[in-house]
mmCIF file as Biopython writes it, N, C-alpha, C and O atoms, coordinates in Angstrom:
data_model
#
loop_
_atom_site.group_PDB
_atom_site.id
_atom_site.type_symbol
_atom_site.label_atom_id
_atom_site.label_alt_id
_atom_site.label_comp_id
_atom_site.label_asym_id
_atom_site.label_entity_id
_atom_site.label_seq_id
_atom_site.pdbx_PDB_ins_code
_atom_site.Cartn_x
_atom_site.Cartn_y
_atom_site.Cartn_z
_atom_site.occupancy
_atom_site.B_iso_or_equiv
_atom_site.auth_seq_id
_atom_site.auth_asym_id
_atom_site.pdbx_PDB_model_num
ATOM 1   N N  . MET A ? 1  ? 88.126  -79.490 -176.463 1.0 0.0 1  A 1 
ATOM 2   C CA . MET A ? 1  ? 88.647  -80.727 -175.922 1.0 0.0 1  A 1 
ATOM 3   C C  . MET A ? 1  ? 90.159  -80.623 -175.714 1.0 0.0 1  A 1 
ATOM 4   O O  . MET A ? 1  ? 90.694  -81.188 -174.760 1.0 0.0 1  A 1 
ATOM 5   N N  . ILE A ? 2  ? 90.834  -79.917 -176.585 1.0 0.0 2  A 1 
ATOM 6   C CA . ILE A ? 2  ? 92.321  -79.755 -176.419 1.0 0.0 2  A 1 
ATOM 7   C C  . ILE A ? 2  ? 92.581  -79.016 -175.111 1.0 0.0 2  A 1 
ATOM 8   O O  . ILE A ? 2  ? 93.500  -79.384 -174.379 1.0 0.0 2  A 1 
ATOM 9   N N  . GLY A ? 3  ? 91.810  -78.001 -174.801 1.0 0.0 3  A 1 
ATOM 10  C CA . GLY A ? 3  ? 91.991  -77.254 -173.549 1.0 0.0 3  A 1 
ATOM 11  C C  . GLY A ? 3  ? 91.769  -78.135 -172.350 1.0 0.0 3  A 1 
ATOM 12  O O  . GLY A ? 3  ? 92.509  -78.031 -171.372 1.0 0.0 3  A 1 
ATOM 13  N N  . ALA A ? 4  ? 90.790  -78.990 -172.386 1.0 0.0 4  A 1 
ATOM 14  C CA . ALA A ? 4  ? 90.505  -79.888 -171.266 1.0 0.0 4  A 1 
ATOM 15  C C  . ALA A ? 4  ? 91.662  -80.869 -171.070 1.0 0.0 4  A 1 
ATOM 16  O O  . ALA A ? 4  ? 92.064  -81.129 -169.936 1.0 0.0 4  A 1 
ATOM 17  N N  . ILE A ? 5  ? 92.178  -81.391 -172.120 1.0 0.0 5  A 1 
ATOM 18  C CA . ILE A ? 5  ? 93.317  -82.332 -172.032 1.0 0.0 5  A 1 
ATOM 19  C C  . ILE A ? 5  ? 94.568  -81.597 -171.532 1.0 0.0 5  A 1 
ATOM 20  O O  . ILE A ? 5  ? 95.291  -82.108 -170.676 1.0 0.0 5  A 1 
ATOM 21  N N  . ALA A ? 6  ? 94.813  -80.416 -172.061 1.0 0.0 6  A 1 
ATOM 22  C CA . ALA A ? 6  ? 95.976  -79.635 -171.624 1.0 0.0 6  A 1 
ATOM 23  C C  . ALA A ? 6  ? 95.881  -79.332 -170.115 1.0 0.0 6  A 1 
ATOM 24  O O  . ALA A ? 6  ? 96.848  -79.468 -169.366 1.0 0.0 6  A 1 
ATOM 25  N N  . GLY A ? 7  ? 94.665  -78.914 -169.708 1.0 0.0 7  A 1 
ATOM 26  C CA . GLY A ? 7  ? 94.491  -78.624 -168.260 1.0 0.0 7  A 1 
ATOM 27  C C  . GLY A ? 7  ? 94.662  -79.844 -167.385 1.0 0.0 7  A 1 
ATOM 28  O O  . GLY A ? 7  ? 95.164  -79.739 -166.267 1.0 0.0 7  A 1 
ATOM 29  N N  . ASP A ? 8  ? 94.255  -80.989 -167.872 1.0 0.0 8  A 1 
ATOM 30  C CA . ASP A ? 8  ? 94.473  -82.242 -167.127 1.0 0.0 8  A 1 
ATOM 31  C C  . ASP A ? 8  ? 95.940  -82.565 -166.985 1.0 0.0 8  A 1 
ATOM 32  O O  . ASP A ? 8  ? 96.402  -82.911 -165.897 1.0 0.0 8  A 1 
ATOM 33  N N  . VAL A ? 9  ? 96.681  -82.455 -168.079 1.0 0.0 9  A 1 
ATOM 34  C CA . VAL A ? 9  ? 98.112  -82.765 -168.046 1.0 0.0 9  A 1 
ATOM 35  C C  . VAL A ? 9  ? 98.863  -81.753 -167.151 1.0 0.0 9  A 1 
ATOM 36  O O  . VAL A ? 9  ? 99.717  -82.143 -166.356 1.0 0.0 9  A 1 
ATOM 37  N N  . ILE A ? 10 ? 98.535  -80.452 -167.289 1.0 0.0 10 A 1 
ATOM 38  C CA . ILE A ? 10 ? 99.208  -79.441 -166.490 1.0 0.0 10 A 1 
ATOM 39  C C  . ILE A ? 10 ? 98.897  -79.645 -165.003 1.0 0.0 10 A 1 
ATOM 40  O O  . ILE A ? 10 ? 99.795  -79.519 -164.171 1.0 0.0 10 A 1 
ATOM 41  N N  . GLY A ? 11 ? 97.658  -79.954 -164.658 1.0 0.0 11 A 1 
ATOM 42  C CA . GLY A ? 11 ? 97.283  -80.132 -163.263 1.0 0.0 11 A 1 
ATOM 43  C C  . GLY A ? 11 ? 97.592  -81.487 -162.655 1.0 0.0 11 A 1 
ATOM 44  O O  . GLY A ? 11 ? 97.448  -81.691 -161.449 1.0 0.0 11 A 1 
ATOM 45  N N  . SER A ? 12 ? 98.021  -82.412 -163.507 1.0 0.0 12 A 1 
ATOM 46  C CA . SER A ? 12 ? 98.256  -83.793 -163.007 1.0 0.0 12 A 1 
ATOM 47  C C  . SER A ? 12 ? 99.280  -83.879 -161.883 1.0 0.0 12 A 1 
ATOM 48  O O  . SER A ? 12 ? 99.142  -84.718 -160.993 1.0 0.0 12 A 1 
ATOM 49  N N  . VAL A ? 13 ? 100.286 -83.048 -161.903 1.0 0.0 13 A 1 
ATOM 50  C CA . VAL A ? 13 ? 101.313 -83.130 -160.843 1.0 0.0 13 A 1 
ATOM 51  C C  . VAL A ? 13 ? 100.819 -82.504 -159.538 1.0 0.0 13 A 1 
ATOM 52  O O  . VAL A ? 13 ? 101.456 -82.678 -158.499 1.0 0.0 13 A 1 
ATOM 53  N N  . TYR A ? 14 ? 99.710  -81.788 -159.570 1.0 0.0 14 A 1 
ATOM 54  C CA . TYR A ? 14 ? 99.182  -81.113 -158.363 1.0 0.0 14 A 1 
ATOM 55  C C  . TYR A ? 14 ? 97.949  -81.822 -157.808 1.0 0.0 14 A 1 
ATOM 56  O O  . TYR A ? 14 ? 97.351  -81.313 -156.860 1.0 0.0 14 A 1 
ATOM 57  N N  . GLU A ? 15 ? 97.547  -82.949 -158.338 1.0 0.0 15 A 1 
ATOM 58  C CA . GLU A ? 15 ? 96.325  -83.611 -157.853 1.0 0.0 15 A 1 
ATOM 59  C C  . GLU A ? 15 ? 96.460  -84.064 -156.392 1.0 0.0 15 A 1 
ATOM 60  O O  . GLU A ? 15 ? 95.527  -83.919 -155.602 1.0 0.0 15 A 1 
ATOM 61  N N  . ARG A ? 16 ? 97.592  -84.596 -156.053 1.0 0.0 16 A 1 
ATOM 62  C CA . ARG A ? 16 ? 97.761  -85.115 -154.668 1.0 0.0 16 A 1 
ATOM 63  C C  . ARG A ? 16 ? 98.376  -84.060 -153.748 1.0 0.0 16 A 1 
ATOM 64  O O  . ARG A ? 16 ? 98.281  -84.185 -152.527 1.0 0.0 16 A 1 
ATOM 65  N N  . ASP A ? 17 ? 98.992  -83.043 -154.298 1.0 0.0 17 A 1 
ATOM 66  C CA . ASP A ? 17 ? 99.660  -82.024 -153.493 1.0 0.0 17 A 1 
ATOM 67  C C  . ASP A ? 17 ? 99.290  -80.647 -154.039 1.0 0.0 17 A 1 
ATOM 68  O O  . ASP A ? 17 ? 100.092 -80.025 -154.736 1.0 0.0 17 A 1 
ATOM 69  N N  . PRO A ? 18 ? 98.089  -80.167 -153.733 1.0 0.0 18 A 1 
ATOM 70  C CA . PRO A ? 18 ? 97.629  -78.874 -154.311 1.0 0.0 18 A 1 
ATOM 71  C C  . PRO A ? 18 ? 98.518  -77.692 -153.890 1.0 0.0 18 A 1 
ATOM 72  O O  . PRO A ? 18 ? 99.143  -77.708 -152.829 1.0 0.0 18 A 1 
ATOM 73  N N  . ILE A ? 19 ? 98.551  -76.682 -154.744 1.0 0.0 19 A 1 
ATOM 74  C CA . ILE A ? 19 ? 99.335  -75.479 -154.439 1.0 0.0 19 A 1 
ATOM 75  C C  . ILE A ? 19 ? 98.376  -74.285 -154.320 1.0 0.0 19 A 1 
ATOM 76  O O  . ILE A ? 19 ? 97.232  -74.346 -154.770 1.0 0.0 19 A 1 
ATOM 77  N N  . LYS A ? 20 ? 98.846  -73.245 -153.731 1.0 0.0 20 A 1 
ATOM 78  C CA . LYS A ? 20 ? 97.990  -72.047 -153.529 1.0 0.0 20 A 1 
ATOM 79  C C  . LYS A ? 20 ? 98.676  -70.824 -154.163 1.0 0.0 20 A 1 
ATOM 80  O O  . LYS A ? 20 ? 98.655  -69.738 -153.584 1.0 0.0 20 A 1 
ATOM 81  N N  . THR A ? 21 ? 99.268  -70.992 -155.319 1.0 0.0 21 A 1 
ATOM 82  C CA . THR A ? 21 ? 99.929  -69.873 -155.992 1.0 0.0 21 A 1 
ATOM 83  C C  . THR A ? 21 ? 99.612  -69.954 -157.481 1.0 0.0 21 A 1 
ATOM 84  O O  . THR A ? 21 ? 99.240  -71.006 -158.001 1.0 0.0 21 A 1 
ATOM 85  N N  . ILE A ? 22 ? 99.768  -68.820 -158.148 1.0 0.0 22 A 1 
ATOM 86  C CA . ILE A ? 22 ? 99.575  -68.816 -159.593 1.0 0.0 22 A 1 
ATOM 87  C C  . ILE A ? 22 ? 100.909 -68.873 -160.319 1.0 0.0 22 A 1 
ATOM 88  O O  . ILE A ? 22 ? 100.942 -68.838 -161.550 1.0 0.0 22 A 1 
ATOM 89  N N  . GLU A ? 23 ? 102.012 -68.960 -159.578 1.0 0.0 23 A 1 
ATOM 90  C CA . GLU A ? 23 ? 103.359 -69.044 -160.136 1.0 0.0 23 A 1 
ATOM 91  C C  . GLU A ? 23 ? 103.788 -70.510 -160.131 1.0 0.0 23 A 1 
ATOM 92  O O  . GLU A ? 23 ? 104.276 -70.994 -159.109 1.0 0.0 23 A 1 
ATOM 93  N N  . PHE A ? 24 ? 103.623 -71.221 -161.228 1.0 0.0 24 A 1 
ATOM 94  C CA . PHE A ? 24 ? 104.029 -72.610 -161.323 1.0 0.0 24 A 1 
ATOM 95  C C  . PHE A ? 24 ? 104.311 -72.960 -162.771 1.0 0.0 24 A 1 
ATOM 96  O O  . PHE A ? 24 ? 103.724 -72.361 -163.673 1.0 0.0 24 A 1 
ATOM 97  N N  . PRO A ? 25 ? 105.200 -73.920 -163.017 1.0 0.0 25 A 1 
ATOM 98  C CA . PRO A ? 25 ? 105.479 -74.316 -164.416 1.0 0.0 25 A 1 
ATOM 99  C C  . PRO A ? 25 ? 104.302 -75.047 -165.006 1.0 0.0 25 A 1 
ATOM 100 O O  . PRO A ? 25 ? 103.645 -75.837 -164.328 1.0 0.0 25 A 1 
ATOM 101 N N  . LEU A ? 26 ? 104.035 -74.783 -166.279 1.0 0.0 26 A 1 
ATOM 102 C CA . LEU A ? 26 ? 102.907 -75.453 -166.921 1.0 0.0 26 A 1 
ATOM 103 C C  . LEU A ? 26 ? 103.178 -76.935 -167.131 1.0 0.0 26 A 1 
ATOM 104 O O  . LEU A ? 26 ? 102.293 -77.754 -166.888 1.0 0.0 26 A 1 
ATOM 105 N N  . PHE A ? 27 ? 104.327 -77.289 -167.558 1.0 0.0 27 A 1 
ATOM 106 C CA . PHE A ? 27 ? 104.683 -78.671 -167.817 1.0 0.0 27 A 1 
ATOM 107 C C  . PHE A ? 27 ? 105.951 -79.054 -167.096 1.0 0.0 27 A 1 
ATOM 108 O O  . PHE A ? 27 ? 106.892 -78.261 -167.050 1.0 0.0 27 A 1 
ATOM 109 N N  . SER A ? 28 ? 106.004 -80.214 -166.545 1.0 0.0 28 A 1 
ATOM 110 C CA . SER A ? 28 ? 107.219 -80.708 -165.887 1.0 0.0 28 A 1 
ATOM 111 C C  . SER A ? 28 ? 107.467 -82.136 -166.404 1.0 0.0 28 A 1 
ATOM 112 O O  . SER A ? 28 ? 106.674 -82.699 -167.159 1.0 0.0 28 A 1 
ATOM 113 N N  . SER A ? 29 ? 108.594 -82.685 -165.966 1.0 0.0 29 A 1 
ATOM 114 C CA . SER A ? 29 ? 108.906 -84.057 -166.408 1.0 0.0 29 A 1 
ATOM 115 C C  . SER A ? 29 ? 107.957 -85.080 -165.776 1.0 0.0 29 A 1 
ATOM 116 O O  . SER A ? 29 ? 107.935 -86.239 -166.189 1.0 0.0 29 A 1 
ATOM 117 N N  . HIS A ? 30 ? 107.178 -84.662 -164.784 1.0 0.0 30 A 1 
ATOM 118 C CA . HIS A ? 30 ? 106.224 -85.582 -164.110 1.0 0.0 30 A 1 
ATOM 119 C C  . HIS A ? 30 ? 104.786 -85.417 -164.631 1.0 0.0 30 A 1 
ATOM 120 O O  . HIS A ? 30 ? 103.885 -86.114 -164.164 1.0 0.0 30 A 1 
ATOM 121 N N  . SER A ? 31 ? 104.559 -84.513 -165.583 1.0 0.0 31 A 1 
ATOM 122 C CA . SER A ? 31 ? 103.212 -84.279 -166.120 1.0 0.0 31 A 1 
ATOM 123 C C  . SER A ? 31 ? 102.772 -85.487 -166.952 1.0 0.0 31 A 1 
ATOM 124 O O  . SER A ? 31 ? 103.514 -85.980 -167.803 1.0 0.0 31 A 1 
ATOM 125 N N  . ARG A ? 32 ? 101.564 -85.943 -166.688 1.0 0.0 32 A 1 
ATOM 126 C CA . ARG A ? 32 ? 101.029 -87.098 -167.390 1.0 0.0 32 A 1 
ATOM 127 C C  . ARG A ? 32 ? 99.531  -86.871 -167.608 1.0 0.0 32 A 1 
ATOM 128 O O  . ARG A ? 32 ? 98.920  -86.058 -166.914 1.0 0.0 32 A 1 
ATOM 129 N N  . PHE A ? 33 ? 98.949  -87.573 -168.552 1.0 0.0 33 A 1 
ATOM 130 C CA . PHE A ? 33 ? 97.493  -87.557 -168.687 1.0 0.0 33 A 1 
ATOM 131 C C  . PHE A ? 33 ? 96.943  -88.456 -167.602 1.0 0.0 33 A 1 
ATOM 132 O O  . PHE A ? 33 ? 97.620  -89.364 -167.120 1.0 0.0 33 A 1 
ATOM 133 N N  . THR A ? 34 ? 95.694  -88.185 -167.223 1.0 0.0 34 A 1 
ATOM 134 C CA . THR A ? 34 ? 95.051  -88.993 -166.146 1.0 0.0 34 A 1 
ATOM 135 C C  . THR A ? 34 ? 93.807  -89.668 -166.722 1.0 0.0 34 A 1 
ATOM 136 O O  . THR A ? 34 ? 93.526  -89.583 -167.917 1.0 0.0 34 A 1 
ATOM 137 N N  . ASP A ? 35 ? 93.086  -90.328 -165.849 1.0 0.0 35 A 1 
ATOM 138 C CA . ASP A ? 35 ? 91.848  -90.968 -166.270 1.0 0.0 35 A 1 
ATOM 139 C C  . ASP A ? 35 ? 90.810  -89.961 -166.785 1.0 0.0 35 A 1 
ATOM 140 O O  . ASP A ? 35 ? 89.931  -90.315 -167.570 1.0 0.0 35 A 1 
ATOM 141 N N  . ASP A ? 36 ? 90.919  -88.723 -166.340 1.0 0.0 36 A 1 
ATOM 142 C CA . ASP A ? 36 ? 89.998  -87.687 -166.830 1.0 0.0 36 A 1 
ATOM 143 C C  . ASP A ? 36 ? 90.141  -87.499 -168.349 1.0 0.0 36 A 1 
ATOM 144 O O  . ASP A ? 36 ? 89.146  -87.361 -169.060 1.0 0.0 36 A 1 
ATOM 145 N N  . THR A ? 37 ? 91.372  -87.496 -168.828 1.0 0.0 37 A 1 
ATOM 146 C CA . THR A ? 37 ? 91.598  -87.366 -170.268 1.0 0.0 37 A 1 
ATOM 147 C C  . THR A ? 37 ? 91.081  -88.573 -171.002 1.0 0.0 37 A 1 
ATOM 148 O O  . THR A ? 37 ? 90.451  -88.424 -172.049 1.0 0.0 37 A 1 
ATOM 149 N N  . VAL A ? 38 ? 91.320  -89.760 -170.495 1.0 0.0 38 A 1 
ATOM 150 C CA . VAL A ? 38 ? 90.860  -91.001 -171.130 1.0 0.0 38 A 1 
ATOM 151 C C  . VAL A ? 38 ? 89.346  -91.012 -171.235 1.0 0.0 38 A 1 
ATOM 152 O O  . VAL A ? 38 ? 88.802  -91.352 -172.286 1.0 0.0 38 A 1 
ATOM 153 N N  . LEU A ? 39 ? 88.657  -90.643 -170.161 1.0 0.0 39 A 1 
ATOM 154 C CA . LEU A ? 39 ? 87.214  -90.641 -170.165 1.0 0.0 39 A 1 
ATOM 155 C C  . LEU A ? 39 ? 86.637  -89.561 -171.087 1.0 0.0 39 A 1 
ATOM 156 O O  . LEU A ? 39 ? 85.596  -89.768 -171.710 1.0 0.0 39 A 1 
ATOM 157 N N  . THR A ? 40 ? 87.305  -88.426 -171.171 1.0 0.0 40 A 1 
ATOM 158 C CA . THR A ? 40 ? 86.847  -87.339 -172.058 1.0 0.0 40 A 1 
ATOM 159 C C  . THR A ? 40 ? 86.957  -87.773 -173.504 1.0 0.0 40 A 1 
ATOM 160 O O  . THR A ? 40 ? 86.025  -87.570 -174.282 1.0 0.0 40 A 1 
ATOM 161 N N  . VAL A ? 41 ? 88.068  -88.362 -173.876 1.0 0.0 41 A 1 
ATOM 162 C CA . VAL A ? 41 ? 88.278  -88.827 -175.263 1.0 0.0 41 A 1 
ATOM 163 C C  . VAL A ? 41 ? 87.264  -89.916 -175.600 1.0 0.0 41 A 1 
ATOM 164 O O  . VAL A ? 41 ? 86.698  -89.921 -176.693 1.0 0.0 41 A 1 
ATOM 165 N N  . CYS A ? 42 ? 87.033  -90.842 -174.663 1.0 0.0 42 A 1 
ATOM 166 C CA . CYS A ? 42 ? 86.082  -91.896 -174.936 1.0 0.0 42 A 1 
ATOM 167 C C  . CYS A ? 42 ? 84.683  -91.367 -175.096 1.0 0.0 42 A 1 
ATOM 168 O O  . CYS A ? 42 ? 83.938  -91.844 -175.953 1.0 0.0 42 A 1 
ATOM 169 N N  . TRP A ? 43 ? 84.301  -90.385 -174.288 1.0 0.0 43 A 1 
ATOM 170 C CA . TRP A ? 43 ? 82.979  -89.828 -174.331 1.0 0.0 43 A 1 
ATOM 171 C C  . TRP A ? 43 ? 82.783  -89.071 -175.678 1.0 0.0 43 A 1 
ATOM 172 O O  . TRP A ? 43 ? 81.727  -89.197 -176.299 1.0 0.0 43 A 1 
ATOM 173 N N  . ILE A ? 44 ? 83.772  -88.307 -176.117 1.0 0.0 44 A 1 
ATOM 174 C CA . ILE A ? 44 ? 83.681  -87.556 -177.326 1.0 0.0 44 A 1 
ATOM 175 C C  . ILE A ? 44 ? 83.644  -88.444 -178.554 1.0 0.0 44 A 1 
ATOM 176 O O  . ILE A ? 44 ? 82.961  -88.137 -179.531 1.0 0.0 44 A 1 
ATOM 177 N N  . SER A ? 45 ? 84.386  -89.555 -178.506 1.0 0.0 45 A 1 
ATOM 178 C CA . SER A ? 45 ? 84.449  -90.413 -179.712 1.0 0.0 45 A 1 
ATOM 179 C C  . SER A ? 45 ? 83.203  -91.282 -179.892 1.0 0.0 45 A 1 
ATOM 180 O O  . SER A ? 45 ? 83.023  -91.893 -180.945 1.0 0.0 45 A 1 
ATOM 181 N N  . ASN A ? 46 ? 82.334  -91.342 -178.861 1.0 0.0 46 A 1 
ATOM 182 C CA . ASN A ? 46 ? 81.104  -92.124 -179.028 1.0 0.0 46 A 1 
ATOM 183 C C  . ASN A ? 46 ? 80.102  -91.331 -179.696 1.0 0.0 46 A 1 
ATOM 184 O O  . ASN A ? 46 ? 78.992  -91.809 -179.931 1.0 0.0 46 A 1 
#
């Protein structure tokens, strides 16, 4: 679950503007959790 949340936060800045490179910063000042994280945590806690 930690990996899924980390992946969601890392990819959150690229959801609307995808990139085609493997050279990118993992975290930026614009990184945020999304609804995917919220739904994953809710599903696991039930």
